[in-house]
C-alpha positions as CSV (number, residue, x, y, z in Angstrom):
1,M,159.8,276.1,185.2
2,S,162.1,276.2,188.1
3,L,161.7,272.6,189.3
4,K,161.1,269.3,187.2
5,T,160.9,265.9,188.4
6,Y,161.7,262.9,185.4
7,A,160.6,259.3,186.2
8,I,162.8,257.1,184.3
9,I,162.3,253.6,183.0
10,T,165.1,251.7,180.7
11,D,165.7,248.5,179.5
12,V,162.3,246.8,179.9
13,H,163.4,243.8,177.5
14,G,160.0,242.2,177.4
15,N,159.6,241.9,181.0
16,S,156.1,243.2,181.7
17,S,155.6,241.4,184.9
18,S,158.7,244.2,186.3
19,L,157.2,247.0,183.8
20,K,153.9,246.9,185.5
21,E,155.2,247.4,189.1
22,A,157.4,250.0,187.6
23,I,154.4,251.9,186.2
24,K,152.3,251.4,189.4
25,I,155.5,253.0,191.5
26,I,155.6,255.9,189.1
27,N,151.5,256.8,189.2
28,K,151.5,257.1,193.0
29,R,154.0,259.9,193.0
30,S,152.4,263.3,192.7
31,D,155.7,265.0,191.6
32,V,156.6,263.4,188.5
33,D,156.5,265.9,185.3
34,Q,157.2,263.7,182.5
35,I,158.6,260.2,182.0
36,I,161.4,259.3,180.0
37,C,161.9,255.9,178.6
38,L,165.5,255.1,177.6
39,G,164.8,252.0,175.1
40,D,165.2,248.5,174.9
41,Y,161.6,247.8,175.4
42,F,160.6,244.3,173.6
43,A,163.5,241.9,172.5
44,L,165.2,239.5,175.1
45,G,162.0,238.8,177.4
46,P,158.9,236.8,177.6
47,D,156.2,239.3,177.0
48,P,156.8,242.0,173.8
49,M,153.3,242.7,172.9
50,G,152.4,243.3,176.9
51,C,155.1,245.4,177.1
52,Y,154.7,247.2,174.1
53,Q,150.8,247.9,175.1
54,L,151.7,249.0,178.9
55,L,154.0,251.6,176.9
56,E,151.6,252.7,174.8
57,S,148.9,253.5,177.6
58,L,151.6,255.9,179.5
59,S,150.8,259.6,179.0
60,N,153.3,262.3,179.1
61,C,156.2,259.9,178.0
62,I,159.3,260.5,175.6
63,F,160.3,256.9,174.2
64,L,164.0,257.1,173.1
65,R,165.6,254.4,170.8
66,G,167.8,251.6,172.2
67,N,170.2,249.5,170.0
68,H,167.6,246.2,170.4
69,E,164.8,248.6,168.4
70,R,167.4,249.3,165.8
71,Y,167.7,245.7,165.0
72,L,164.1,245.2,164.9
73,I,164.0,248.3,162.4
74,E,167.0,247.0,160.1
75,N,166.0,243.5,160.4
76,L,168.9,242.5,161.3
77,W,168.1,238.7,161.2
78,T,167.7,239.5,157.3
79,H,171.6,240.6,156.9
80,E,173.8,237.8,155.6
81,R,176.2,237.9,158.5
82,P,174.3,239.6,161.7
83,N,176.6,240.4,164.5
84,L,175.6,242.6,167.4
85,E,177.9,244.4,170.4
86,G,180.9,243.0,168.5
87,M,180.2,239.3,168.7
88,S,181.1,236.9,165.9
89,P,178.6,236.1,163.9
90,D,179.3,232.5,164.3
91,D,179.2,233.0,167.9
92,P,176.3,230.5,169.0
93,I,175.0,232.8,171.6
94,C,175.0,236.0,168.9
95,K,172.9,233.4,166.3
96,E,170.2,233.2,169.2
97,I,169.7,236.5,170.0
98,V,169.3,237.3,166.2
99,Q,166.9,234.8,166.3
100,N,165.3,236.0,169.3
101,E,164.8,239.6,167.5
102,K,163.4,237.8,164.8
103,W,160.6,236.0,167.3
104,T,160.1,239.6,168.8
105,A,159.5,241.5,165.5
106,E,156.6,238.8,164.9
107,M,155.5,239.2,168.4
108,I,154.9,242.9,168.5
109,G,153.7,243.0,164.6
110,E,153.3,246.3,162.2
111,K,151.9,248.3,165.3
112,G,155.3,247.6,167.5
113,R,157.7,248.0,164.3
114,N,155.8,251.7,164.2
115,F,156.5,252.2,167.6
116,C,160.1,251.5,167.0
117,N,160.5,254.0,163.9
118,K,158.6,256.5,166.3
119,T,161.3,256.7,169.0
120,R,163.9,259.5,169.4
121,I,167.7,259.1,169.3
122,A,168.3,261.8,172.1
123,E,165.9,264.1,174.3
124,R,167.9,267.4,175.7
125,Q,165.9,269.8,178.0
126,I,167.2,272.6,179.9
127,I,165.6,273.9,183.4
128,E,167.1,277.1,184.7
129,D,170.7,276.8,184.2
130,T,170.9,272.8,184.3
131,L,170.9,270.9,180.6
132,V,170.1,267.2,180.8
133,E,170.4,264.9,178.0
134,F,168.7,261.9,178.0
135,T,170.0,258.7,175.5
136,H,170.0,255.0,175.7
137,A,173.8,254.8,175.0
138,W,175.3,258.0,173.6
139,Y,174.0,260.5,171.2
140,Q,176.6,259.2,168.8
141,R,176.3,255.3,168.9
142,D,173.6,252.9,171.0
143,E,175.9,250.4,172.0
144,I,178.5,251.7,174.1
145,P,177.9,254.7,177.0
146,P,180.2,257.9,176.9
147,T,183.5,257.6,179.0
148,M,184.0,260.7,181.3
149,D,186.8,262.3,178.8
150,E,183.4,262.1,175.9
151,A,181.1,263.4,177.9
152,I,183.6,266.7,179.3
153,A,184.2,267.1,175.5
154,W,180.1,267.1,174.8
155,K,179.8,269.3,177.7
156,N,182.5,272.0,176.4
157,H,181.2,271.7,172.5
158,I,177.9,273.2,174.3
159,L,179.2,275.7,176.2
160,K,180.4,277.4,173.2
161,A,177.2,277.9,172.1
162,N,175.5,278.7,175.5
163,N,177.6,279.8,178.3
164,K,174.6,280.4,180.7
165,I,174.2,276.7,181.5
166,K,176.4,275.8,184.9
167,H,175.3,272.3,185.7
168,F,175.5,269.3,182.8
169,I,173.9,266.0,183.3
170,F,173.6,263.0,181.1
171,V,171.4,259.9,181.7
172,H,171.8,256.8,179.8
173,G,171.0,252.9,180.1
174,H,172.3,249.9,178.0
175,T,174.7,248.8,180.4
176,H,172.2,247.4,183.0
177,L,174.4,248.5,185.5
178,P,174.2,251.4,188.0
179,R,176.6,254.4,187.0
180,K,177.1,257.5,189.1
181,E,180.0,259.4,188.0
182,E,180.9,263.5,188.6
183,K,183.4,265.5,187.6
184,E,183.3,269.3,188.3
185,N,179.8,270.5,186.8
186,L,179.0,267.5,184.8
187,K,177.2,264.2,186.2
188,I,176.8,261.1,184.6
189,L,174.0,258.6,185.7
190,C,172.6,255.3,185.0
191,Q,169.9,253.6,187.1
192,G,170.6,249.6,185.8
193,A,167.6,248.0,184.1
194,T,163.8,247.9,184.9
195,G,163.5,244.5,183.3
196,L,166.9,242.7,183.1
197,P,169.3,244.1,185.7
198,F,172.9,242.8,185.3
199,D,174.2,244.1,189.0
200,E,173.6,240.7,190.8
201,D,170.4,242.5,192.6
202,P,167.1,240.7,190.7
203,R,165.0,243.7,191.6
204,G,163.8,245.9,189.1
205,S,164.8,249.3,188.8
206,I,163.3,252.9,188.0
207,A,165.2,256.5,188.7
208,F,163.6,259.9,189.8
209,L,165.6,262.6,188.7
210,K,164.9,266.0,190.0
211,I,166.7,269.2,188.6
212,G,166.5,272.9,188.6
213,R,166.2,275.0,192.0
214,K,168.0,271.5,193.7
215,F,169.3,268.1,192.0
216,N,168.2,264.8,193.4
217,W,169.0,261.4,191.9
218,E,167.0,258.6,193.5
219,I,167.2,255.0,192.3
220,V,164.1,253.0,193.6
221,R,164.7,249.3,193.6
222,Y,161.6,247.1,193.8
223,E,160.4,243.4,194.2
224,Y,158.2,242.3,191.6
225,D,157.0,238.5,190.0
226,R,160.0,237.3,188.7
227,K,158.5,233.5,188.8
228,K,155.4,234.7,186.4
229,S,158.8,236.3,183.9
230,I,160.5,233.0,184.3
231,D,157.5,230.8,184.0
232,M,156.1,232.8,180.8
233,L,159.5,232.1,179.1
234,E,159.4,228.7,180.0
235,D,156.0,228.2,178.3
236,I,156.6,230.1,175.3
237,K,160.1,229.1,174.5
238,P,161.6,231.7,172.4
239,P,165.0,231.7,171.5
240,F,167.6,232.3,174.1
241,Y,165.1,231.5,176.8
242,K,167.1,229.2,179.2
243,N,169.7,231.8,179.5
244,L,167.3,234.5,179.9
245,Q,165.9,232.8,182.6
246,N,168.9,232.3,184.5
247,T,169.9,236.0,184.0
248,I,166.4,237.0,185.5
249,R,166.9,234.8,188.5
250,Y,170.5,236.1,188.9
251,A,170.6,239.7,187.7
252,T,174.0,238.8,185.8
253,I,174.7,237.9,182.2
254,R,174.0,233.9,181.7
255,N,175.4,232.6,178.8
256,D,176.0,229.3,180.3
257,I,173.5,226.9,179.1
């Protein structure tokens, strides 16, 4: 195959309203060869089970593991002093998020937990002379994406085994912030987040990556029913819901409640 187009979903975080709209946009296109989901599907949102059902309906889709899938697999809330992403276990915000993980696990049940267990750490594909690597953050860790220096070292390591590759693309999620960095024949890309953006643009985000004979990176920002997501959080009142409502409203981390 000399040309391949990927549709990329990332960091849905239980926001089924946004995910539904993302899937509609993808389904309208005739050029998508494969869907890649970069992780963080269920936690920190109003509708974990709705997202599970939507994701299960996707065909020709590869599901990668985010740090929040790991928290669910590890039963983070059962740890003696659970912490996450460098936060102190005594931090009230950390405690609330940990309780949200527990609530999420209860919502998705055994089927959802099995889904998490089947996710992959990374996906690597080669099209023509281009290698593309998809992960949630970095294949060596799931909470910090690579620096450019790390990515260059990764590229050079691969070149030792396969010197026919001329172009390298690394696609990650996790940060909820758009990223496009280039150096020589290496690109690092992130579209932001499908369900919970942090870039002060509250619209959802998906991306389309075309590689092979040519390269094209297209980020699509779209409106969805944010009020529905906010109202669902109000009705259900899961742990951390006030903060999540404001994060959806303002598209920035809100720990001020």
